[in-house]
PAZAPA-4460 file (N, C-alpha, C; in steps of 0.05 Angstrom, whole numbers, plus 32768, in hexadecimal, padded with zeros to 4 digits):
% residues 316
    n_x    n_y    n_z   ca_x   ca_y   ca_z    c_x    c_y    c_z   seq   type   mol
   8617   8105   7ED5   8629   8117   7ED7   860F   8138   7EDC     1      M     A
   8620   8148   7EEE   860F   8151   7EF4   8615   816D   7EE4     2      T     A
   85FE   8177   7EE4   85EF   8195   7ED4   8605   81AF   7EDB     3      S     A
   8608   81B5   7EC4   861D   81CD   7EC8   8614   81EA   7EDE     4      T     A
   85F4   81E4   7ED8   85E5   81F4   7EEF   85EA   81EF   7F03     5      W     A
   85DB   81DB   7F09   85EB   81D2   7F28   8603   81DA   7F36     6      V     A
   8613   81DF   7F25   8631   81DB   7F2C   8632   81FD   7F35     7      V     A
   8625   8207   7F24   8628   8228   7F26   8619   822B   7F3E     8      D     A
   8606   8220   7F45   85F4   8226   7F55   8602   8237   7F70     9      L     A
   8606   8235   7F7E   8611   823F   7F93   861F   8255   7F92    10      P     A
   8638   825C   7F72   8635   8275   7F6D   8627   828D   7F5D    11      Y     A
   8602   8286   7F61   85FB   8294   7F58   85F0   829F   7F6F    12      Y     A
   85F2   828A   7F7C   85DB   8289   7F93   85E9   82A6   7FAF    13      L     A
   8606   82A1   7FA9   8618   82B6   7FB3   861B   82D4   7FA1    14      G     A
   8617   82CB   7F86   861B   82F4   7F80   85F8   82FD   7F85    15      L     A
   85EC   82EA   7F86   85CC   82EA   7F90   85D2   82FD   7FAB    16      L     A
   85DB   82FE   7FC3   85D9   82FD   7FDF   85E3   830E   7FE4    17      V     A
   8601   8313   7FCB   8614   8328   7FCF   85FF   8342   7FBD    18      S     A
   85FD   8342   7FAE   85E1   835D   7FA4   85CB   835C   7FB6    19      F     A
   85BA   8353   7FC6   85B0   834B   7FD2   85BC   835F   7FEB    20      S     A
   85D0   835D   7FFF   85E4   8369   8010   85F1   8385   800E    21      S     A
   85FA   838F   7FF2   85FE   839F   7FE6   85E2   83B9   7FDD    22      I     A
   85CB   83A8   7FD6   85BE   83BE   7FD6   85AC   83C1   7FF1    23      L     A
   85B2   83B8   7FFE   859E   83B4   8023   85BA   83D5   801E    24      Q     A
   85CB   83CA   8027   85E4   83DC   802D   85D4   83F1   801F    25      L     A
   85D9   83F8   800F   85D5   8414   7FF3   85B7   8428   800B    26      L     A
   85AA   840F   8002   858E   8418   801D   8592   8423   8033    27      Q     A
   85A1   8419   8049   85B2   8425   8056   85B9   8444   8055    28      F     A
   85D1   8436   804C   85E3   8459   8047   85CD   846D   8037    29      L     A
   85BB   8470   8028   85A9   847D   801B   8597   8481   8034    30      Y     A
   858C   8470   8045   857A   8481   804B   8588   8493   806A    31      L     A
   8596   8481   8077   85A8   849C   8093   85B7   84B6   8075    32      H     A
   85C4   84AE   8069   85CF   84C7   805D   85C6   84E1   804F    33      L     A
   85C0   84D0   8046   85A0   84EB   8034   85A0   8501   803D    34      R     A
   8595   851D   8030   8592   8537   803C   856E   852A   8041    35      P     A
   8566   853F   8055   854C   854B   8053   8538   8552   8047    36      T     A
   8515   8540   8041   8511   8551   802D   8500   856C   8049    37      S     A
   8505   8576   8053   84F1   8584   8070   84E3   8595   806B    38      L     A
   84F1   85AA   8054   84F2   85C8   8043   84E5   85CA   8030    39      P     A
   84D2   85A4   802A   84B7   859D   8014   84A1   85A3   8026    40      K     A
   84A1   85A7   804A   848C   85A3   8055   8488   85CA   8058    41      Y     A
   84A1   85DC   804A   8499   85F0   8050   848D   8607   8047    42      H     A
   8479   8603   8048   846A   8617   802B   845C   8629   8036    43      H     A
   844A   863A   8029   843B   8651   8033   8442   8668   8044    44      G     A
   8439   867D   8049   8447   868E   805A   8446   8695   8079    45      P     A
   8446   867F   8089   844C   8675   80A2   8441   8658   80A1    46      S     A
   845B   8641   809D   845C   8633   80A4   845C   8623   80C6    47      P     A
   8448   860B   80D4   8448   860D   80F4   844A   85EE   80F7    48      W     A
   845B   85E7   80FE   8462   85C8   8108   8458   85C6   8127    49      A     A
   844E   85B2   8128   8438   85A1   8154   8453   858D   814B    50      L     A
   845B   8590   816B   8469   857A   8173   845A   856F   818D    51      I     A
   8455   855F   8189   844C   8559   81AC   845D   854B   81BA    52      T     A
   8450   8548   81CD   8471   853B   81E5   8489   854E   81D8    53      G     A
   847D   8567   81E8   8499   857A   81D8   84AC   8587   81F3    54      A     A
   84A7   8587   8208   84AE   8592   8226   84C4   8587   822A    55      S     A
   84D3   8577   821F   84ED   855C   8220   84EE   854E   820C    56      D     A
   850E   8542   820E   8509   853A   81FD   850E   852A   81E3    57      G     A
   8508   851C   81CD   850A   8524   81B6   84F7   8536   81A4    58      I     A
   84E0   8530   81B5   84C9   854E   81B7   84D2   8569   81B1    59      G     A
   84E6   8568   81C0   84F2   8583   81C5   8504   858A   81B4    60      R     A
   8517   8575   81B2   852C   8578   81A2   8527   857B   8183    61      A     A
   850E   856F   8179   84FA   856D   8159   84F3   8587   8164    62      I     A
   84EB   8597   816E   84DD   85B6   816B   84F6   85BC   8162    63      A     A
   850D   85BF   816A   8526   85D4   8167   852D   85D2   814E    64      R     A
   852F   85B2   8146   8535   85AF   812B   8524   85C1   8117    65      E     A
   850A   85C1   8122   84EF   85CC   8108   84F9   85E9   810D    66      L     A
   84F8   85F6   812A   84F6   8609   811A   8511   8616   8116    67      A     A
   8527   8606   810F   8540   8611   8109   8542   8608   80E5    68      S     A
   8525   85FF   80DA   8524   8609   80C8   8514   860C   80B1    69      H     A
   8509   8621   80CD   84FD   8635   80C0   84D9   862F   80CA    70      N     A
   84D2   861F   80D4   84B7   8620   80E6   84A5   862B   8100    71      F     A
   849B   862D   80FE   848B   8637   8117   8488   8627   8125    72      N     A
   8480   8625   813E   8480   860A   8152   846E   8609   8162    73      I     A
   8454   85F2   8169   8451   85E9   817A   845B   85DE   8190    74      V     A
   845C   85E6   819A   8467   85D8   81B2   8448   85C8   81CC    75      L     A
   8444   85AF   81C8   8430   8599   81D5   8434   8591   81ED    76      H     A
   8432   8595   81FD   843F   8586   821B   841C   8582   8236    77      G     A
   8425   8575   824F   841E   8572   825B   8423   8595   8277    78      H     A
   8442   8598   8276   8445   85A9   828E   8446   85C4   827E    79      I     A
   843A   85D3   8285   843D   85F1   8285   8459   85FD   827E    80      P     A
   845F   85F1   829A   8482   8608   829B   8487   8601   828C    81      S     A
   8499   85E6   8283   84AF   85D3   8275   84A5   85DA   8254    82      E     A
   848E   85E9   8255   8485   85F1   8234   848D   860D   8238    83      L     A
   848E   861D   8245   8494   8631   8242   84B2   8634   824D    84      E     A
   84C0   8621   8254   84D9   8623   8257   84E9   8619   822D    85      T     A
   84DD   860E   8225   84DF   8603   8212   84D3   8616   81FB    86      V     A
   84BB   862B   8205   84BD   863D   81F5   84C9   865B   81F8    87      R     A
   84E0   865F   81FD   84EB   8670   820C   8511   8664   8200    88      S     A
   8512   8657   8202   8527   8647   81F6   852C   8648   81DB    89      S     A
   8511   8638   81C4   8510   864B   81B3   8509   8665   819F    90      L     A
   84F6   866D   81B5   84FB   868E   81AA   851A   869F   81B0    91      K     A
   8529   868F   81C0   8543   86A2   81C5   8555   8695   81B1    92      E     A
   8551   867D   81A0   855D   8669   818D   8553   8674   8176    93      A     A
   853E   8683   8173   8535   8683   8154   851C   8698   8161    94      F     A
   8523   86B7   815F   8512   86C5   8167   84FE   86C7   814C    95      P     A
   8504   86CB   813B   84F3   86CD   8124   84DD   86B9   812B    96      K     A
   84D5   86A5   8134   84C1   8683   812E   84B6   8693   8139    97      R     A
   8497   8680   813F   847D   868F   8157   847D   866D   8160    98      E     A
   8478   8670   8175   8475   865D   8183   8469   865B   8198    99      I     A
   8448   863A   8196   8434   8646   81A3   842C   8626   81B7   100      R     A
   8427   8626   81CD   8425   860E   81DB   840F   8603   81E4   101      I     A
   8413   85E9   81E1   83E8   85DB   81DE   8400   85D0   81F6   102      A     A
   83EA   85D8   8218   83EF   85C5   8229   83D7   85AC   8230   103      V     A
   83D8   8597   822A   83C2   8588   8231   83D2   8568   823C   104      A     A
   83C4   855C   824B   83D2   8548   8256   83C4   8528   8246   105      D     A
   83D6   851D   8235   83CD   850F   8225   83BD   84ED   822E   106      A     A
   83D1   84EB   823F   83CD   84D4   825A   83BA   84DF   8262   107      A     A
   83AB   84E8   826D   8388   84E1   8278   837A   84DE   8272   108      S     A
   8364   84D5   8280   834A   84C7   8279   833D   84D3   8267   109      P     A
   8334   84CC   8247   8324   84D4   823D   8334   84E5   821F   110      G     A
   8331   84E4   81FE   834B   84ED   81F6   833E   8501   81EB   111      W     A
   8327   850C   81F3   8318   8525   81E5   8321   8537   81E9   112      R     A
   8320   8545   820A   8325   8568   8218   834C   856A   8208   113      P     A
   835A   854E   820C   8374   8558   81FF   8376   8564   81E6   114      A     A
   836C   854B   81D6   836F   8549   81B7   8365   8570   81AD   115      V     A
   834A   8579   81C6   8332   858D   81B7   834B   85B0   81C7   116      D     A
   8360   859F   81DB   836B   85BC   81E0   8389   85B9   81C6   117      S     A
   8390   85A0   81BF   83A2   85AC   81B3   8399   85B3   818E   118      V     A
   8381   85AE   8185   8375   85BC   8178   8367   85D3   8170   119      T     A
   8369   85DE   818C   8369   8605   818E   8374   860F   817C   120      E     A
   8395   8603   8191   83A3   860B   8192   83B6   8610   8176   121      V     A
   83AB   85F7   8163   83AA   8601   8150   839C   860B   812F   122      V     A
   8389   860C   8139   8376   8614   8128   837A   8629   811D   123      H     A
   8377   862C   80FE   8381   864B   80F2   839D   8647   80E3   124      G     A
   83AD   863E   80EE   83C2   863C   80E2   83CF   8629   80D4   125      I     A
   83E9   8637   80C1   83E9   8622   80AE   83FE   8611   80B6   126      H     A
   83F3   85F2   80C4   83FF   85DA   80D0   8403   85C8   80B6   127      L     A
   841D   85C1   80A8   8425   85B3   809A   8436   859B   80A0   128      T     A
   843B   85A0   80C3   8454   8587   80C9   843E   857E   80E1   129      V     A
   843A   856B   80EB   8435   8552   8105   844A   8543   810C   130      L     A
   8452   854C   8122   8460   8531   812F   845C   852F   8149   131      V     A
   844C   8510   8148   8441   8501   8163   8458   84F5   816F   132      N     A
   845E   84FF   817E   8480   84FB   818E   8470   84F1   81A9   133      N     A
   8457   84F8   81AC   8451   84F4   81D6   8457   84D2   81D1   134      V     A
   8458   84C8   81E9   845B   84B4   81F0   846B   84AF   8200   135      G     A
   8477   8494   81FE   8486   8481   8216   8475   847C   822E   136      G     A
   848C   847F   824B   847E   8464   8262   8486   8473   827A   137      M     A
   849C   849A   8278   84A1   849C   828E   8481   84B2   829A   138      G     A
   8489   84A3   82B0   8479   84B5   82C7   8461   84A7   82C2   139      G     A
   8455   8494   82AE   843E   8486   82AF   843F   846E   82C6   140      L     A
   8453   8468   82BB   844F   8446   82CB   8472   844B   82E7   141      V     A
   846B   844A   82F8   8483   8444   8316   8482   8429   831A   142      E     A
   8492   8411   831C   84B7   8429   8310   84A8   8423   82F1   143      P     A
   84CA   842F   82E2   84BC   8431   82C5   84BE   841B   82B6   144      L     A
   84C6   8402   82B3   84C9   83F1   82AE   84C4   83D5   82C7   145      L     A
   84A9   83C1   82BC   849D   83BB   82CB   848C   83A2   82BE   146      K     A
   8490   8390   82CE   8482   8375   82B7   845F   8382   82B9   147      S     A
   8455   8371   82A2   8432   837A   829C   841E   8372   82B2   148      F     A
   842A   8360   82BA   841C   8358   82DC   8417   836D   82EE   149      E     A
   842F   8377   82F1   8432   838F   8301   842A   83A3   8300   150      D     A
   8420   83A5   82E6   8416   83C6   82D9   83F4   83C4   82DE   151      T     A
   83FB   83E8   82F6   83D8   83DB   82F6   83C6   83F1   82E0   152      T     A
   83B0   83E9   82E6   839B   83F4   82D5   839A   8400   82C6   153      H     A
   8399   841C   82DB   839D   843A   82DA   83BB   8436   82C6   154      D     A
   83CF   842D   82CC   83E5   8432   82C3   83E5   842E   829D   155      E     A
   83CF   8414   829E   83C8   840F   8278   83C2   842E   8279   156      I     A
   83AF   842F   8279   839F   843A   8272   83AE   844F   8267   157      E     A
   83BA   8460   8276   83D5   8472   827A   83E4   847A   8261   158      K     A
   83EC   8460   8263   83F9   845B   824C   83F2   8449   822C   159      L     A
   83D8   8440   822B   83C7   843F   821D   83B9   8460   8208   160      I     A
   83BA   8477   8225   83B3   848D   8216   83C4   849F   820E   161      N     A
   83D5   84A3   8215   83EB   84AC   820A   8403   84A8   81F0   162      L     A
   83FB   8487   81F3   840C   8483   81D1   8400   847C   81BD   163      N     A
   83E4   846F   81C7   83D3   846E   81AF   83C0   847D   81AC   164      L     A
   83A6   8480   81BC   838E   848F   81BA   8397   84AB   81B4   165      R     A
   83B0   84BF   81C8   83A1   84DF   81BF   83BA   84DE   81A0   166      F     A
   83CB   84CB   819C   83DE   84D4   8187   83BB   84D3   816E   167      P     A
   83B7   84B5   816E   83A7   84AB   815E   8381   84C0   8153   168      T     A
   8376   84D0   816B   8364   84DC   816A   836D   84FC   8162   169      Q     A
   838F   84FD   8168   8396   8516   8160   8399   8521   8145   170      L     A
   839F   850C   813C   83A4   850B   811D   838B   850A   8109   171      T     A
   837C   84F3   811D   8359   84F7   8116   834D   8519   8110   172      R     A
   8350   852E   8119   834A   853D   812C   8358   8553   810F   173      A     A
   8370   8549   810D   8381   855E   8102   8379   8559   80DF   174      L     A
   8374   8543   80D9   8378   8543   80BE   8362   855B   80AC   175      L     A
   8351   855B   80BB   833F   8571   80A4   8347   858D   8099   176      P     A
   8364   8590   80B2   836D   85AE   80AD   8389   85AD   8099   177      M     A
   8396   8598   8095   83A8   8587   808B   839A   8591   8067   178      F     A
   8378   857B   8071   8374   857A   8051   8373   859B   8045   179      S     A
   8373   85A8   8057   8362   85C5   804A   8383   85D3   803E   180      K     A
   8399   85CF   8054   83AE   85D7   8040   83C0   85C8   8026   181      I     A
   83C6   85E1   8019   83D3   85D5   7FFB   83E5   85D4   7FFC   182      H     A
   83F5   85BE   7FFA   840D   85B6   7FE9   841B   85A4   800E   183      G     A
   8430   8593   8006   8438   857D   8013   8426   857D   802C   184      P     A
   8429   856F   803E   8429   8570   8065   8433   855C   8065   185      K     A
   843F   8562   807D   844B   8533   808F   843D   853A   80AD   186      L     A
   843E   8519   80AB   8436   850F   80C6   8452   8503   80CB   187      I     A
   845A   850C   80E3   8470   84F5   80EF   8470   84F0   8106   188      L     A
   8470   84CD   8101   846B   84BA   811E   8481   84AE   8129   189      N     A
   8480   84BC   8142   849F   84A0   8147   8497   8495   8157   190      M     A
   849A   847F   814A   8493   8464   815C   84A9   8452   8168   191      G     A
   84B4   8442   816A   84B8   8428   817D   84C3   8412   816E   192      S     A
   84DF   8407   816F   84E5   83F5   8165   84DC   83D8   8177   193      I     A
   84D7   83E9   8191   84C9   83CB   81B1   84A3   83CC   819C   194      G     A
   8498   83E1   818B   8480   83CD   8183   8484   83C1   8164   195      G     A
   849E   83B1   8160   84A6   839E   8150   849D   8387   814B   196      T     A
   84B2   8381   816B   84AC   8369   8177   84A0   835E   8192   197      S     A
   84A0   837B   81A3   8490   8374   81BF   84AE   837E   81D8   198      G     A
   84A1   837E   81DF   84B7   8393   81EE   84B5   8383   8215   199      Q     A
   84C0   8375   821D   84BA   8372   823A   84B7   838A   824C   200      P     A
   84B2   8387   8262   84B3   8398   8273   849D   83B5   8265   201      Y     A
   849E   83AB   8250   8483   83BB   8246   8479   83C2   8229   202      G     A
   8468   83A8   823B   8455   8394   8221   843C   83B1   8216   203      A     A
   842C   83B7   822D   841D   83D2   821B   842E   83D9   8218   204      V     A
   8443   83E6   8219   8448   8403   8209   8457   83F5   81F1   205      Y     A
   8459   83E9   81F1   8465   83CD   81CD   8453   83CD   81C9   206      G     A
   8435   83C9   81CE   8422   83BA   81BE   8409   83DB   81B2   207      G     A
   8416   83EE   81BE   840B   840C   81B7   841B   8412   819C   208      C     A
   8433   8409   819F   844B   841C   8187   8440   8403   816E   209      K     A
   843A   83EB   816B   843D   83D6   815F   841E   83E0   814F   210      A     A
   8405   83E8   8162   83EC   83FC   8152   83F0   840D   8145   211      F     A
   840E   8424   8154   840F   843B   8148   8424   8436   8127   212      N     A
   8428   8422   8128   843F   8417   8108   8423   8414   80F4   213      H     A
   8414   8406   8103   8406   83F6   80E9   83EB   8409   80E0   214      V     A
   83E3   841C   80F9   83D1   842E   80F6   83E3   844D   80DB   215      W     A
   83FA   8451   80EA   8410   845A   80D7   840B   8455   80B7   216      S     A
   8412   8440   80BA   8417   842F   809B   83FD   842A   8086   217      R     A
   83E1   842F   8096   83CC   842B   808D   83BB   8448   807E   218      G     A
   83C9   8458   809C   83C0   8476   8095   83D1   8484   8079   219      L     A
   83EC   847E   8080   83F6   8482   8060   83F1   847A   8047   220      D     A
   83E9   845E   804C   83D9   8458   802F   83C4   8472   8030   221      A     A
   83B6   8471   8040   8399   8481   803C   839E   8498   8030   222      E     A
   83B4   84A6   8039   83B1   84BB   802F   83C7   84BE   8016   223      V     A
   83D1   84AD   8019   83EF   84AD   7FF1   83D5   84A1   7FDE   224      Q     A
   83BB   848F   7FE4   83B8   8482   7FC7   8398   8484   7FCA   225      Y     A
   8388   8492   7FE2   8372   8494   7FE3   8368   84B8   7FE1   226      V     A
   836A   84B2   7FEE   8360   84D3   7FF8   8373   84F2   7FE7   227      T     A
   838C   84E3   7FE1   83A0   84F5   7FC8   83A0   850A   7FDB   228      Q     A
   83A8   8516   7FF7   83AB   852A   8000   83C1   8539   8009   229      Q     A
   83D9   853A   7FF6   83F1   853F   7FFD   8400   8534   8022   230      G     A
   83F0   8521   8024   83F9   8522   803B   841B   8508   8043   231      I     A
   8428   8509   8049   843F   84F5   8050   8439   84EE   806F   232      D     A
   843A   84D0   806A   8441   84C6   8087   845D   84BA   8090   233      V     A
   8465   84BF   8094   8483   84B0   80A7   8487   84A2   80C3   234      L     A
   8484   8486   80C9   848E   8486   80DC   84A9   847E   80EC   235      T     A
   84B6   848A   80FF   84D5   847D   8106   84D5   845F   8118   236      L     A
   84E1   8458   8117   84D7   844B   8128   84F6   8448   8141   237      L     A
   84F8   8450   8151   850F   845C   815F   8516   8441   817C   238      L     A
   852E   8440   818A   8538   8438   8195   8539   8439   81AC   239      G     A
   8559   843A   81BB   8560   844A   81D9   8564   8465   81CC   240      G     A
   855D   847B   81E5   855A   8489   81DB   856C   849F   81F5   241      V     A
   8580   84A4   81FF   8581   84C2   8221   8580   84D2   8218   242      T     A
   8584   84E8   8230   8572   84F8   8238   855D   8500   822B   243      Q     A
   8544   84FC   8233   852D   84F6   8239   8522   84F6   824E   244      T     A
   84FD   84FC   8251   84FD   8502   826A   84FD   84EA   827B   245      A     A
   850D   84D3   8278   8503   84C2   8283   8528   84B0   8289   246      W     A
   852E   84BE   8275   8546   84AC   8272   855C   84C3   8271   247      R     A
   857E   84C5   8288   858C   84D8   827D   859D   84CF   8286   248      K     A
   85AF   84AC   8278   85C7   84A8   827B   85D3   84B0   8256   249      T     A
   85F5   84AB   8264   8602   84BA   8255   8603   84AF   8231   250      V     A
   8601   84C0   8221   85F6   84B0   8205   860B   84A0   8201   251      S     A
   8610   8489   81F0   8616   847E   81DC   8611   8475   81B5   252      T     A
   861F   8469   81A7   861B   846F   8191   85FB   8467   8193   253      I     A
   85FB   844A   8199   85E4   8439   8197   85CC   844D   81A2   254      T     A
   85D2   8461   81B9   85B2   846A   81CF   85C3   8484   81C8   255      T     A
   85B6   848E   81B6   85B5   84A8   81B1   85B6   84C3   81BB   256      P     A
   85BB   84D7   81C2   85A3   84F6   81D7   858D   8503   81C8   257      D     A
   857F   84FF   81D2   855B   850C   81C6   855F   8519   81AF   258      A     A
   857F   852B   81A5   8595   8548   8196   8593   852D   8178   259      T     A
   85A4   8526   8184   85B3   8515   8163   8595   8500   8160   260      T     A
   8580   84F3   8173   8569   84E4   8167   8558   84F4   8159   261      M     A
   8552   8514   8161   8548   8526   8150   854D   852D   8136   262      A     A
   8566   8533   8135   8573   8535   811B   8578   851D   810A   263      R     A
   8576   8508   8117   8573   84FA   80FD   8557   84E4   80F6   264      A     A
   8548   84F1   8108   8522   84F4   8102   8520   8502   80E8   265      A     A
   852B   851A   80EC   8520   852D   80D6   852D   8525   80C1   266      V     A
   854B   8517   80BF   8558   8515   80AB   854C   8505   8093   267      Q     A
   853A   84EF   80A1   8523   84DD   8098   8511   84E7   8082   268      K     A
   8505   8500   808C   84F4   850D   807D   84E9   850B   8062   269      I     A
   84E6   8505   8056   84DC   84FB   8039   84EE   84E3   8025   270      G     A
   84F2   84CE   8038   850B   84B2   8035   84F5   84A9   8019   271      C     A
   84DE   84B1   8021   84C5   8495   800D   84C3   8485   800F   272      G     A
   84C4   8481   8031   84B8   8467   8038   84A9   8476   8053   273      R     A
   8491   8456   8058   8484   8463   806D   8491   845B   8082   274      A     A
   849E   844A   8090   84AD   8446   80A5   84C4   843D   80A5   275      E     A
   84D7   844E   80B4   84F2   8449   80B5   8500   8444   80CE   276      V     A
   851E   8431   80D0   8520   8434   80F1   8531   8453   80EE   277      V     A
   8527   8460   8100   8538   847C   8102   8554   8489   8104   278      G     A
   8565   8473   8119   8581   847C   811A   858D   8467   8114   279      Y     A
   85AB   8470   8109   85BE   8456   80F9   85BC   8438   80F7   280      W     A
   85C5   8444   8122   85CD   842E   8134   85B9   841D   8137   281      A     A
   85A4   8420   813D   8583   841A   8147   857D   8413   8125   282      H     A
   858A   8416   8114   857E   8400   80FE   8592   83E2   80F8   283      H     A
   85AB   83F5   8108   85BD   83D9   8104   85B3   83BB   8115   284      V     A
   85B1   83CE   8135   85A5   83B3   8147   8585   83AF   813B   285      Q     A
   8579   83C0   812D   8560   83B0   812C   8560   839E   810F   286      Y     A
   856D   839A   8100   8577   8392   80EB   858D   837A   80F5   287      Y     A
   859E   837D   810B   85AD   835E   8118   8590   834B   8121   288      L     A
   8585   835C   8134   856D   8346   8144   8563   833C   812F   289      S     A
   8555   8346   8116   853C   8339   8105   854D   8318   80FA   290      S     A
   856A   8313   8100   8575   8302   80F9   857F   82EE   8118   291      W     A
   856E   82F5   8130   857A   82E1   8140   8556   82D2   8148   292      L     A
   8558   82B8   8155   8544   82B2   814F   8524   82C1   8168   293      P     A
   8518   82B2   816A   8508   82CB   817D   8508   82C5   8192   294      E     A
   8507   82AE   81AA   8509   82AC   81BA   852D   82B4   81CC   295      R     A
   8536   82BD   81B6   8555   82C0   81C4   8549   82DD   81C1   296      I     A
   8544   82E6   81B0   8540   830C   81AC   8537   830F   81C2   297      L     A
   851C   82F9   81CB   8511   8307   81E2   851D   8304   8203   298      A     A
   8535   82F4   81FB   8541   82F9   8215   8550   82FD   8216   299      R     A
   8551   830E   8203   856E   832B   81FE   8564   833E   8200   300      L     A
   8547   8344   8200   853E   8360   8201   8537   835C   8224   301      M     A
   8534   8348   822B   8533   8345   824C   8549   834D   8258   302      V     A
   8560   833C   8256   8578   834D   8261   858A   836F   8256   303      R     A
   8571   8374   823D   8586   8392   8235   8574   83A5   8245   304      I     A
   8557   839F   824F   8544   83AF   8266   854E   83B3   8285   305      I     A
   8555   8397   828B   855B   8395   82A7   8572   83A5   829F   306      Q     A
   8587   83A6   828C   859B   83B8   828C   8591   83D4   8296   307      G     A
   8583   83DE   8288   857E   83FB   8283   8571   83FE   8299   308      I     A
   855C   83EB   82AC   8551   83F6   82BD   8573   83F7   82D7   309      Q     A
   8587   83E9   82D6   85A9   83EF   82EB   85AD   8407   82E3   310      I     A
   85A4   840C   82C0   85C1   841F   82BB   85B4   8433   82C3   311      D     A
   858D   8437   82C1   8588   8453   82CA   8581   845C   82E5   312      D     A
   8588   8440   8302   858A   8443   8318   85A3   844F   8323   313      G     A
   85B3   8447   831A   85D0   8455   8317   85D9   8476   8312   314      K     A
   85C2   8470   82FF   85CD   8499   82F3   85BA   84A9   8303   315      S     A
   85AB   84A0   831B   8592   84B1   8320   85A1   84C1   8343   316      K     A
***
């Protein structure tokens, strides 16, 4: 005679799976619908936010979002004329905000001159928010998406400098300044879904982002439970975004424009996690891809990126 618990096992397993699915759905809705906690970092007589890579795309859009929340802004980039254009736009929209410019080539050989240029601009201000947004492959690799074997030594060095060395060393240089400021501080690191599983035609870029993810989580653990300096570290995993420096295709539900992505990024601030997917549609894609076998996912990524190459070629 079969035991009752054996007969009822499928029922209880079904309940467990249903409960888990409902819990995941509620967590998803909370993450993407909750209000931002950005005002938590707006304290002191004149709070400032530093955004790296702010001359275009997501960085520029985040700068505008933070200015709309009454933060003074430090714009970082490597082309002075583009930064002046962004500053003029922000001053016109938010005349009461102070806007500074930090010119530094984050991809250049040797990280110290670039980091020193930025720290000189922010010296003495009440800096409460750092957005490590600078990164990517645009302007460093030609053509933009190509195999690792075809990537030159200089291109690899520039990719590592821009995506890994500069944000790491800049954050280290600014931590003493953060420690002297009373009240909550935020380090917002813009990561990539490509750094979670490897990205064909962007192996070095994906590797740098993988480093950033692990480094960010380690830093978050240190500042939360060791030094306890009131610093929050949040990493956002991003998928495809358009209206950036290197991609100007029409936005879709799964490929938002930079403004939409920036609003989603700001909304995630204070979500209580160290690392989250920044945009709801990317989150769905990320979840579904986690169910795919590794080899099938790799083949799918190759086809997707080859499609991006074709679409970008048509848009030019």
